[in-house]
C-alpha positions in Angstrom: -105.1 -14.1 -13.3 -106.3 -17.5 -14.4 -103.9 -20.5 -14.3 -103.4 -22.1 -18.0 -101.2 -25.0 -17.0 -99.5 -26.8 -14.1 -95.9 -27.7 -15.1 -93.2 -29.1 -12.9 -90.7 -31.9 -13.1 -93.5 -34.5 -12.3 -96.3 -33.7 -14.7 -97.7 -31.1 -17.2 -101.4 -30.7 -17.4 -103.1 -28.1 -19.3 -106.4 -26.5 -18.5 -107.9 -27.5 -21.8 -107.2 -31.2 -21.0 -109.0 -30.8 -17.8 -111.9 -28.8 -19.3 -112.4 -31.5 -22.0 -112.1 -34.5 -19.6 -115.7 -35.9 -19.4 -115.1 -37.1 -15.7 -114.5 -33.5 -14.5 -117.4 -32.4 -16.4 -119.7 -35.0 -14.8 -118.1 -34.1 -11.3 -118.9 -30.6 -12.1 -122.5 -31.4 -12.9 -123.0 -33.4 -9.8 -121.7 -30.4 -7.8 -124.2 -28.0 -9.4 -127.0 -30.3 -9.1 -126.3 -31.1 -5.4 -124.9 -27.8 -4.1 -128.0 -26.6 -2.1 -128.8 -30.0 -0.4 -125.2 -30.7 0.5 -123.9 -27.1 1.0 -120.8 -27.8 -1.2 -120.8 -24.9 -3.6 -122.3 -21.3 -3.6 -124.6 -19.8 -6.1 -121.8 -17.5 -7.0 -119.6 -20.4 -7.9 -122.3 -21.7 -10.3 -122.5 -18.4 -11.8 -118.9 -18.2 -12.4 -119.2 -21.4 -14.6 -117.1 -24.5 -15.3 -114.2 -22.5 -16.7 -113.7 -20.8 -13.3 -114.1 -24.1 -11.4 -111.5 -25.6 -13.3 -109.1 -22.7 -12.8 -109.5 -22.1 -9.4 -110.4 -25.4 -7.9 -109.4 -28.3 -9.8 -105.9 -27.0 -11.4 -105.3 -25.8 -7.7 -106.1 -29.3 -6.3 -103.8 -31.0 -8.9 -100.9 -29.3 -7.5 -101.1 -32.0 -4.8 -100.1 -34.6 -7.6 -96.5 -33.5 -6.8 -96.9 -35.3 -3.3 -98.7 -38.2 -4.8 -96.1 -38.8 -7.4 -93.1 -38.1 -5.1 -94.4 -40.6 -2.6 -95.6 -43.0 -5.3 -99.0 -42.9 -3.5 -101.1 -46.0 -3.9 -103.1 -45.3 -0.6 -104.1 -41.6 -0.3 -106.7 -39.9 2.2 -108.2 -36.7 1.7 -108.9 -35.2 5.2 -111.9 -32.9 5.6 -112.8 -33.5 2.0 -115.9 -31.3 1.8 -116.8 -31.2 -1.9 -114.1 -33.7 -2.7 -111.2 -31.3 -3.6 -108.3 -32.3 -3.8 -109.2 -35.9 -3.5 -111.7 -36.3 -6.3 -109.5 -34.5 -9.0 -106.5 -36.5 -8.1 -108.5 -39.7 -8.1 -109.7 -39.0 -11.6 -106.2 -38.5 -13.0 -104.5 -41.4 -10.9 -107.2 -44.0 -10.7 -105.2 -46.7 -12.3 -102.3 -46.3 -10.0 -104.3 -45.8 -6.7 -104.9 -48.8 -4.7 -107.3 -47.0 -2.4 -108.5 -43.6 -1.8 -110.4 -42.3 1.3 -112.3 -39.1 1.5 -112.8 -38.3 5.2 -115.7 -36.0 5.9 -117.2 -35.0 9.2 -120.4 -33.5 8.1 -123.0 -36.0 7.0 -124.7 -34.2 4.2 -121.3 -33.5 2.5 -120.3 -37.2 3.0 -123.7 -38.1 1.4 -122.8 -35.8 -1.5 -119.4 -37.5 -1.9 -121.2 -40.8 -1.9 -123.3 -39.4 -4.9 -120.1 -38.5 -6.7 -118.6 -41.9 -6.1 -121.8 -43.6 -7.6 -122.3 -41.2 -10.3 -118.7 -41.6 -11.6 -118.4 -45.3 -10.8 -115.3 -44.9 -8.6 -114.5 -48.4 -7.6 -111.5 -47.6 -5.3 -112.8 -44.8 -3.5 -114.2 -45.0 -0.1 -116.3 -42.2 1.8 -115.9 -42.2 5.6 -118.1 -39.9 7.7 -116.1 -39.4 10.7 -114.0 -36.6 12.4 -110.3 -36.7 11.7 -109.4 -37.0 15.4 -111.4 -40.2 15.8 -110.1 -41.7 12.5 -106.6 -41.1 13.8 -107.4 -43.5 16.6 -108.9 -46.1 14.3 -106.7 -48.9 12.9 -107.4 -48.7 9.2 -106.9 -44.9 9.1 -103.9 -44.5 11.5 -100.6 -44.5 9.7 -102.3 -46.4 6.8 -101.8 -44.2 3.9 -99.0 -43.0 1.6 -100.2 -39.6 1.1 -102.4 -37.4 3.2 -104.3 -34.5 1.6 -106.0 -31.5 3.2 -107.1 -28.2 1.5 
C-alpha cells in the first residue's frame, strides 16, 4: 500500500506536492546519475521509478518533521546519512528555518555523493562531514551541538 499523505497535528504534506517539487526531482536525478559510483541506490530502485522513491523514501523520511517541528530544530544532524535520507528531504522543506544541517557519513564515496547533492541543489546551510559517529561524538562542534539528531 502506497502512502498518499502525511497528516498530523504539525503538518500536512501530500504525495503530489512532493512529486511536483523541482528540488525533490533534482535530488532523484542526482541519485540515479551517481548511484553506481557512490553505491547509494540499487538498479531495482531506479526501475521502480520516481513515484516509488517518493512513496517509500521521501514521505517516510518526512515523518521526522514531527521531531524537527516539536524541538523547533534550527540545527539538525543526520547520522549515517548514506544517500541523504532523511536529512536532504527535511532540508528541502525546512531550509528557511534551519540554521545548519549536517549530514554525517562514514563512507567516503557516499560523502562525495552528498557533496554532489549539496552542490547541484545549491544547499547553502548544509555541511557534509565524512567521519564516524563515534569520532564526531568526541569532537566539539558535533557533541551536543544539535537541536535534533536524525537516523534512519
